[in-house]
N, CA, C and O atoms as a GROMACS GRO file, in nm:
protein
  316
    1MET      N    1  -0.031  -0.936   0.170
    1MET     CA    2   0.002  -0.830   0.236
    1MET      C    3  -0.112  -0.699   0.202
    1MET      O    4  -0.226  -0.730   0.168
    2GLY      N    5  -0.091  -0.619   0.208
    2GLY     CA    6  -0.218  -0.429   0.184
    2GLY      C    7  -0.087  -0.393   0.119
    2GLY      O    8   0.033  -0.403   0.148
    3VAL      N    9  -0.179  -0.334  -0.005
    3VAL     CA   10  -0.118  -0.223  -0.068
    3VAL      C   11  -0.227  -0.115  -0.101
    3VAL      O   12  -0.341  -0.121  -0.148
    4ALA      N   13  -0.146  -0.015  -0.056
    4ALA     CA   14  -0.297   0.120  -0.096
    4ALA      C   15  -0.246   0.203  -0.186
    4ALA      O   16  -0.137   0.253  -0.160
    5LEU      N   17  -0.315   0.237  -0.310
    5LEU     CA   18  -0.288   0.328  -0.375
    5LEU      C   19  -0.358   0.436  -0.384
    5LEU      O   20  -0.462   0.451  -0.449
    6VAL      N   21  -0.267   0.563  -0.277
    6VAL     CA   22  -0.338   0.658  -0.232
    6VAL      C   23  -0.310   0.797  -0.333
    6VAL      O   24  -0.203   0.847  -0.368
    7THR      N   25  -0.420   0.828  -0.357
    7THR     CA   26  -0.471   0.953  -0.428
    7THR      C   27  -0.517   1.100  -0.398
    7THR      O   28  -0.614   1.118  -0.324
    8HIS      N   29  -0.459   1.189  -0.448
    8HIS     CA   30  -0.487   1.331  -0.401
    8HIS      C   31  -0.457   1.448  -0.483
    8HIS      O   32  -0.346   1.501  -0.485
    9GLN      N   33  -0.596   1.503  -0.576
    9GLN     CA   34  -0.564   1.609  -0.667
    9GLN      C   35  -0.477   1.555  -0.769
    9GLN      O   36  -0.387   1.630  -0.808
   10GLY      N   37  -0.485   1.451  -0.814
   10GLY     CA   38  -0.427   1.365  -0.929
   10GLY      C   39  -0.269   1.336  -0.874
   10GLY      O   40  -0.180   1.314  -0.956
   11LYS      N   41  -0.250   1.338  -0.781
   11LYS     CA   42  -0.109   1.268  -0.739
   11LYS      C   43  -0.110   1.133  -0.648
   11LYS      O   44  -0.203   1.094  -0.577
   12ILE      N   45   0.037   1.062  -0.670
   12ILE     CA   46  -0.031   0.929  -0.611
   12ILE      C   47   0.120   0.936  -0.515
   12ILE      O   48   0.226   0.992  -0.544
   13LEU      N   49   0.090   0.867  -0.409
   13LEU     CA   50   0.176   0.882  -0.299
   13LEU      C   51   0.272   0.754  -0.290
   13LEU      O   52   0.226   0.641  -0.304
   14VAL      N   53   0.417   0.779  -0.265
   14VAL     CA   54   0.449   0.660  -0.297
   14VAL      C   55   0.564   0.695  -0.168
   14VAL      O   56   0.574   0.806  -0.115
   15GLN      N   57   0.644   0.576  -0.132
   15GLN     CA   58   0.706   0.581  -0.030
   15GLN      C   59   0.886   0.488  -0.057
   15GLN      O   60   0.904   0.384  -0.120
   16GLN      N   61   0.986   0.570   0.012
   16GLN     CA   62   1.109   0.496  -0.053
   16GLN      C   63   1.079   0.362   0.080
   16GLN      O   64   1.034   0.373   0.194
   17ARG      N   65   1.122   0.258   0.011
   17ARG     CA   66   1.159   0.147   0.149
   17ARG      C   67   1.290   0.130   0.218
   17ARG      O   68   1.398   0.124   0.159
   18ASP      N   69   1.271   0.123   0.363
   18ASP     CA   70   1.378   0.091   0.411
   18ASP      C   71   1.396  -0.052   0.451
   18ASP      O   72   1.495  -0.090   0.514
   19ALA      N   73   1.284  -0.140   0.405
   19ALA     CA   74   1.370  -0.297   0.469
   19ALA      C   75   1.452  -0.321   0.355
   19ALA      O   76   1.466  -0.261   0.248
   20ALA      N   77   1.499  -0.419   0.402
   20ALA     CA   78   1.584  -0.518   0.330
   20ALA      C   79   1.595  -0.558   0.198
   20ALA      O   80   1.695  -0.564   0.128
   21LEU      N   81   1.482  -0.586   0.174
   21LEU     CA   82   1.386  -0.651   0.024
   21LEU      C   83   1.330  -0.532  -0.045
   21LEU      O   84   1.212  -0.505  -0.022
   22LEU      N   85   1.400  -0.455  -0.128
   22LEU     CA   86   1.390  -0.383  -0.247
   22LEU      C   87   1.384  -0.225  -0.170
   22LEU      O   88   1.302  -0.135  -0.181
   23ARG      N   89   1.542  -0.241  -0.068
   23ARG     CA   90   1.577  -0.115   0.008
   23ARG      C   91   1.600   0.015  -0.137
   23ARG      O   92   1.649  -0.008  -0.248
   24GLY      N   93   1.561   0.109  -0.098
   24GLY     CA   94   1.539   0.264  -0.166
   24GLY      C   95   1.507   0.242  -0.307
   24GLY      O   96   1.576   0.294  -0.395
   25LEU      N   97   1.379   0.150  -0.341
   25LEU     CA   98   1.307   0.162  -0.410
   25LEU      C   99   1.180   0.255  -0.391
   25LEU      O  100   1.164   0.270  -0.270
   26TRP      N  101   1.098   0.312  -0.452
   26TRP     CA  102   1.002   0.385  -0.461
   26TRP      C  103   0.865   0.328  -0.436
   26TRP      O  104   0.809   0.324  -0.546
   27VAL      N  105   0.790   0.285  -0.349
   27VAL     CA  106   0.680   0.175  -0.392
   27VAL      C  107   0.544   0.256  -0.324
   27VAL      O  108   0.555   0.363  -0.265
   28PHE      N  109   0.432   0.192  -0.341
   28PHE     CA  110   0.297   0.221  -0.314
   28PHE      C  111   0.329   0.169  -0.140
   28PHE      O  112   0.415   0.095  -0.091
   29LEU      N  113   0.196   0.259  -0.069
   29LEU     CA  114   0.207   0.200   0.070
   29LEU      C  115   0.184   0.058   0.097
   29LEU      O  116   0.071   0.013   0.080
   30LEU      N  117   0.274  -0.013   0.134
   30LEU     CA  118   0.268  -0.184   0.174
   30LEU      C  119   0.220  -0.172   0.318
   30LEU      O  120   0.229  -0.066   0.380
   31LEU      N  121   0.178  -0.259   0.360
   31LEU     CA  122   0.141  -0.310   0.454
   31LEU      C  123   0.169  -0.478   0.506
   31LEU      O  124   0.075  -0.557   0.501
   32GLU      N  125   0.284  -0.516   0.547
   32GLU     CA  126   0.315  -0.679   0.511
   32GLU      C  127   0.237  -0.774   0.602
   32GLU      O  128   0.238  -0.893   0.567
   33ASN      N  129   0.165  -0.739   0.719
   33ASN     CA  130   0.134  -0.811   0.791
   33ASN      C  131  -0.035  -0.809   0.781
   33ASN      O  132  -0.106  -0.885   0.847
   34ASP      N  133  -0.075  -0.727   0.704
   34ASP     CA  134  -0.219  -0.705   0.718
   34ASP      C  135  -0.296  -0.675   0.565
   34ASP      O  136  -0.266  -0.577   0.497
   35ASP      N  137  -0.378  -0.754   0.532
   35ASP     CA  138  -0.408  -0.711   0.359
   35ASP      C  139  -0.568  -0.672   0.369
   35ASP      O  140  -0.640  -0.696   0.272
   36THR      N  141  -0.614  -0.622   0.468
   36THR     CA  142  -0.769  -0.564   0.493
   36THR      C  143  -0.764  -0.364   0.455
   36THR      O  144  -0.686  -0.283   0.504
   37PRO      N  145  -0.829  -0.348   0.397
   37PRO     CA  146  -0.891  -0.216   0.351
   37PRO      C  147  -0.848  -0.122   0.535
   37PRO      O  148  -0.769  -0.028   0.546
   38GLU      N  149  -0.915  -0.176   0.632
   38GLU     CA  150  -0.890  -0.144   0.765
   38GLU      C  151  -0.792  -0.101   0.856
   38GLU      O  152  -0.790  -0.016   0.945
   39GLY      N  153  -0.670  -0.221   0.788
   39GLY     CA  154  -0.534  -0.226   0.849
   39GLY      C  155  -0.468  -0.104   0.776
   39GLY      O  156  -0.434  -0.011   0.850
   40LEU      N  157  -0.445  -0.090   0.649
   40LEU     CA  158  -0.456  -0.012   0.532
   40LEU      C  159  -0.473   0.160   0.597
   40LEU      O  160  -0.388   0.247   0.616
   41GLU      N  161  -0.601   0.158   0.615
   41GLU     CA  162  -0.635   0.254   0.709
   41GLU      C  163  -0.603   0.351   0.827
   41GLU      O  164  -0.596   0.471   0.854
   42LYS      N  165  -0.591   0.240   0.873
   42LYS     CA  166  -0.493   0.267   1.041
   42LYS      C  167  -0.376   0.299   0.991
   42LYS      O  168  -0.336   0.407   1.034
   43LYS      N  169  -0.286   0.231   0.895
   43LYS     CA  170  -0.157   0.299   0.889
   43LYS      C  171  -0.133   0.420   0.813
   43LYS      O  172  -0.028   0.482   0.834
   44LEU      N  173  -0.229   0.467   0.716
   44LEU     CA  174  -0.241   0.574   0.708
   44LEU      C  175  -0.267   0.672   0.793
   44LEU      O  176  -0.211   0.781   0.776
   45CYS      N  177  -0.334   0.658   0.871
   45CYS     CA  178  -0.400   0.752   1.015
   45CYS      C  179  -0.259   0.741   1.066
   45CYS      O  180  -0.201   0.849   1.053
   46SER      N  181  -0.180   0.642   1.122
   46SER     CA  182  -0.068   0.691   1.212
   46SER      C  183   0.029   0.736   1.125
   46SER      O  184   0.144   0.736   1.169
   47MET      N  185   0.008   0.782   0.993
   47MET     CA  186   0.125   0.855   0.898
   47MET      C  187   0.041   1.030   0.889
   47MET      O  188   0.081   1.118   0.813
   48GLY      N  189  -0.050   1.042   0.963
   48GLY     CA  190  -0.141   1.140   0.967
   48GLY      C  191  -0.179   1.173   0.817
   48GLY      O  192  -0.129   1.275   0.770
   49ILE      N  193  -0.249   1.111   0.750
   49ILE     CA  194  -0.320   1.103   0.629
   49ILE      C  195  -0.466   1.035   0.663
   49ILE      O  196  -0.484   0.931   0.726
   50GLU      N  197  -0.546   1.107   0.616
   50GLU     CA  198  -0.688   1.086   0.650
   50GLU      C  199  -0.742   1.070   0.540
   50GLU      O  200  -0.774   1.172   0.480
   51ALA      N  201  -0.764   0.968   0.493
   51ALA     CA  202  -0.810   0.919   0.343
   51ALA      C  203  -0.931   0.799   0.361
   51ALA      O  204  -0.933   0.731   0.464
   52ALA      N  205  -1.026   0.780   0.257
   52ALA     CA  206  -1.115   0.696   0.235
   52ALA      C  207  -1.130   0.586   0.119
   52ALA      O  208  -1.089   0.614   0.006
   53LEU      N  209  -1.186   0.467   0.146
   53LEU     CA  210  -1.155   0.378   0.093
   53LEU      C  211  -1.237   0.411  -0.044
   53LEU      O  212  -1.350   0.461  -0.032
   54GLN      N  213  -1.194   0.390  -0.153
   54GLN     CA  214  -1.259   0.395  -0.285
   54GLN      C  215  -1.308   0.311  -0.363
   54GLN      O  216  -1.419   0.306  -0.417
   55SER      N  217  -1.187   0.219  -0.370
   55SER     CA  218  -1.247   0.089  -0.446
   55SER      C  219  -1.127  -0.016  -0.439
   55SER      O  220  -1.007   0.001  -0.459
   56ASP      N  221  -1.208  -0.149  -0.399
   56ASP     CA  222  -1.107  -0.253  -0.405
   56ASP      C  223  -1.060  -0.262  -0.570
   56ASP      O  224  -1.140  -0.254  -0.663
   57LEU      N  225  -0.909  -0.280  -0.586
   57LEU     CA  226  -0.880  -0.244  -0.727
   57LEU      C  227  -0.820  -0.445  -0.747
   57LEU      O  228  -0.767  -0.481  -0.852
   58GLY      N  229  -0.835  -0.515  -0.664
   58GLY     CA  230  -0.808  -0.669  -0.660
   58GLY      C  231  -0.686  -0.740  -0.647
   58GLY      O  232  -0.620  -0.661  -0.581
   59GLU      N  233  -0.612  -0.842  -0.668
   59GLU     CA  234  -0.536  -0.891  -0.615
   59GLU      C  235  -0.434  -0.878  -0.707
   59GLU      O  236  -0.469  -0.827  -0.814
   60ALA      N  237  -0.300  -0.917  -0.694
   60ALA     CA  238  -0.154  -0.961  -0.743
   60ALA      C  239  -0.045  -1.016  -0.686
   60ALA      O  240  -0.002  -0.993  -0.573
   61LYS      N  241   0.006  -1.103  -0.781
   61LYS     CA  242   0.102  -1.174  -0.723
   61LYS      C  243   0.255  -1.148  -0.764
   61LYS      O  244   0.261  -1.131  -0.885
   62HIS      N  245   0.345  -1.141  -0.719
   62HIS     CA  246   0.496  -1.078  -0.725
   62HIS      C  247   0.578  -1.214  -0.656
   62HIS      O  248   0.576  -1.253  -0.540
   63VAL      N  249   0.651  -1.268  -0.772
   63VAL     CA  250   0.729  -1.378  -0.728
   63VAL      C  251   0.876  -1.312  -0.745
   63VAL      O  252   0.920  -1.252  -0.843
   64PHE      N  253   0.942  -1.340  -0.617
   64PHE     CA  254   1.116  -1.335  -0.606
   64PHE      C  255   1.181  -1.438  -0.586
   64PHE      O  256   1.137  -1.504  -0.492
   65THR      N  257   1.266  -1.477  -0.634
   65THR     CA  258   1.372  -1.597  -0.644
   65THR      C  259   1.337  -1.680  -0.497
   65THR      O  260   1.352  -1.801  -0.482
   66HIS      N  261   1.293  -1.600  -0.407
   66HIS     CA  262   1.265  -1.668  -0.239
   66HIS      C  263   1.142  -1.610  -0.189
   66HIS      O  264   1.100  -1.627  -0.075
   67ARG      N  265   1.095  -1.555  -0.263
   67ARG     CA  266   0.968  -1.511  -0.161
   67ARG      C  267   0.886  -1.459  -0.253
   67ARG      O  268   0.927  -1.390  -0.347
   68ILE      N  269   0.718  -1.498  -0.226
   68ILE     CA  270   0.627  -1.468  -0.284
   68ILE      C  271   0.548  -1.378  -0.235
   68ILE      O  272   0.520  -1.407  -0.119
   69TRP      N  273   0.495  -1.274  -0.275
   69TRP     CA  274   0.431  -1.160  -0.255
   69TRP      C  275   0.262  -1.177  -0.287
   69TRP      O  276   0.226  -1.158  -0.404
   70ASN      N  277   0.176  -1.206  -0.202
   70ASN     CA  278   0.021  -1.223  -0.263
   70ASN      C  279  -0.059  -1.087  -0.215
   70ASN      O  280  -0.108  -1.071  -0.103
   71MET      N  281  -0.062  -0.987  -0.328
   71MET     CA  282  -0.123  -0.870  -0.245
   71MET      C  283  -0.274  -0.831  -0.282
   71MET      O  284  -0.338  -0.862  -0.382
   72LYS      N  285  -0.310  -0.755  -0.170
   72LYS     CA  286  -0.448  -0.723  -0.226
   72LYS      C  287  -0.432  -0.557  -0.227
   72LYS      O  288  -0.390  -0.511  -0.121
   73ILE      N  289  -0.455  -0.479  -0.315
   73ILE     CA  290  -0.455  -0.388  -0.354
   73ILE      C  291  -0.610  -0.278  -0.358
   73ILE      O  292  -0.716  -0.310  -0.412
   74TYR      N  293  -0.583  -0.158  -0.289
   74TYR     CA  294  -0.741  -0.062  -0.266
   74TYR      C  295  -0.666   0.084  -0.260
   74TYR      O  296  -0.569   0.134  -0.204
   75HIS      N  297  -0.775   0.126  -0.355
   75HIS     CA  298  -0.746   0.262  -0.410
   75HIS      C  299  -0.831   0.346  -0.258
   75HIS      O  300  -0.939   0.323  -0.204
   76PHE      N  301  -0.716   0.453  -0.225
   76PHE     CA  302  -0.783   0.533  -0.120
   76PHE      C  303  -0.733   0.677  -0.197
   76PHE      O  304  -0.634   0.705  -0.264
   77GLU      N  305  -0.857   0.755  -0.150
   77GLU     CA  306  -0.864   0.917  -0.168
   77GLU      C  307  -0.806   0.990  -0.075
   77GLU      O  308  -0.876   0.982   0.026
   78ALA      N  309  -0.691   1.075  -0.053
   78ALA     CA  310  -0.702   1.143   0.070
   78ALA      C  311  -0.738   1.276   0.068
   78ALA      O  312  -0.730   1.332  -0.041
   79SER      N  313  -0.781   1.350   0.181
   79SER     CA  314  -0.843   1.482   0.175
   79SER      C  315  -0.755   1.571   0.196
   79SER      O  316  -0.786   1.690   0.195
   0.00000   0.00000   0.00000
C-alpha cells in the first residue's frame, strides 16, 4: 500500500475514507494496489493535484485483527 503525505504551505492533505475498512476516518492519501511514488503521483494528478516527490519516508506496518497493511510512505509537496 502506498501512502502520500502531501503538504502545501504548512498544510497537510487528508481525505475521508469511504471504503468499508475505516469508513469515515480522515487519513493521508492511500493507494491500496500500488506502493510506488509514480502510482501515488498519478493518483494525485487524477485528483487535480500537482505535486513533486520530496522524500521516501520509509515503511510502516499496521495490523488489524483480520488484515495487515504494509505501507510505503512518501512525502510530496503540492504546488
